Steps between C-alpha positions, in 0.01 A plus 500: 500500500558187692299173475531323829302181434349326200166338595525209255813361667484347846768437753732735304580877515587719203593878477635770264771745612534815289562437131678181580274194486605270775337180596541331831340186631487429866429160649205528727413218741731247332512264796119497544450418132735202529310372803169517312650320201632214713163472677322469166732220389446311826123544473500362145706196604275424799180548294624281217606217730168513686297497175703213360445301817124559492470418126686169531263198474559153628513191276163382634340831406643482148377142457153598620488791255600262218231252598239774493623610159501151348160425653362806326651391170357148534151629570516738205595214267218283636256787448622530142446126438144528633431803284626333183292186560184695583540705182552191284871552418579135558834485318637791701355346816706186437818706447444704816429189706818332377690815592362473854605134521850595382533781754343319796539125439449407867198719563194339657278637222677302227220233474243777447721663239522167315120477521469843341735389222283191441181706487662738251598212274151355530334828408740526204390156376839337561366197687817290505702765681205577726484135611878491546501798735190383688700187572787725614258661747408157632867415551548817708211444745345219699231276351248621756536870422244706314764592238559132425127430456447808284787393274355149480157631396660718233709214365195274481294764325776561244514128423123509458517794260778334301302177457729295725205319654708202611715726719188658648370153593837408651511813718139457616527127558410411859473863613234657718578850382181640341686724253697209360184288485324775303786521248485123468129534418574748224761263357232227491263734317767567238545123459121455482501289817173642623436253782846553651464875460172499688655297782786750528266797522284326760809423710627855473162639601517301822853610584478874441443678829320798349200546275669726247556212255180311570293655221771442238549140610126430485487634146798284403328192643185579301713544189648153551149358522387703201743336259257209474243734349719567197324342203733239356534451129386162367627310200150464357424870489852573379441276196153641446622860496790387283265465202555871456870575418671586827176448694650238732780735600251781553301271731820432695579875509828440319470823307841500332457151348139574405605819317774317310266222381228744401728734302673208324167339408357824361815568297508150348127518430538824307792356305298188422199696374693744285787271396586296190261241363770237460489201728856544629470873565169466678597183685776658705273750679245223559759274662639784709151605611408144595826459696449822693133429567554139603806584709308769681214265590723211609741731683227674694346167606838370609576817697182501709691421821757766422221750433342424837837551668540835328157604628610421854821695451303802387276459802804475730651817350174680566497384863859612556433834331210573739634330812875498444769391744607861553200532731708302750819708481403741777672298771723692747827597334808700600418869469723798443870458567540836674373570847343833398 
């Protein structure tokens, strides 16, 4: 039996001869195989060099790709700042905005980022830092820009809320800006300067170019006129009501003082009725009762002017609660930082 060729081996020939197992291998097409091998190497070299040449990018292309990448990163960070502020995470908004300033200190949006920081501090109730960064906004832009005016309105309103009425008057002095004039009017209300407040509201009503504030301003003007209708407390009626312990204070609506006089008088009266019969023991409550009663009457008569002032303050608080200065905070402001 003789096996001439094994199918699982190519390019080689094998055979058996008798009982002797002999193996021979013959080179078949050796020169053609070498040619194909060399051709494959050359093809690989040519293909690799061509691919490398096509994949090479110029410096300008690399710089443009980097600009596109960094622009994407900037916009994502601005979107994140907007999201945090809209959701009320003001502390994290401040941190993200400062990160943007650190990464892009020369960016044209820096004034708006400072404005967002200021608004976040304001919403957090940190007025001092809010004012500081509103002033930073003003230093970054021109005095005629909308960002500068918005920052000025916010600064003035914060001074108004903090009771810095002198600074409000200084900012509004000689101005024709209706928003500043309105804030000056509210400062006058807080100081009980009703005539000056009315003049400010009348001036602002003339200068506003739209009717959206007209109804509020008319109500504020009527409120300034209405202060004269507050019934003032007189010394005569204060003394008359003072016959009853604490009655003068009740007439003046000084409820805390009235309660103190009434409770003290009742306590001393009970002690006097049920106390010792000795002159010394009974005399002390009598003296104390007379001192409290007399002091209440004399004190209430002396404090008539103060009582009238307190009535006006309560009236002013009521006016500001119904027609507060926040009604005038819808002026145009910088919007979202991102362009999306």
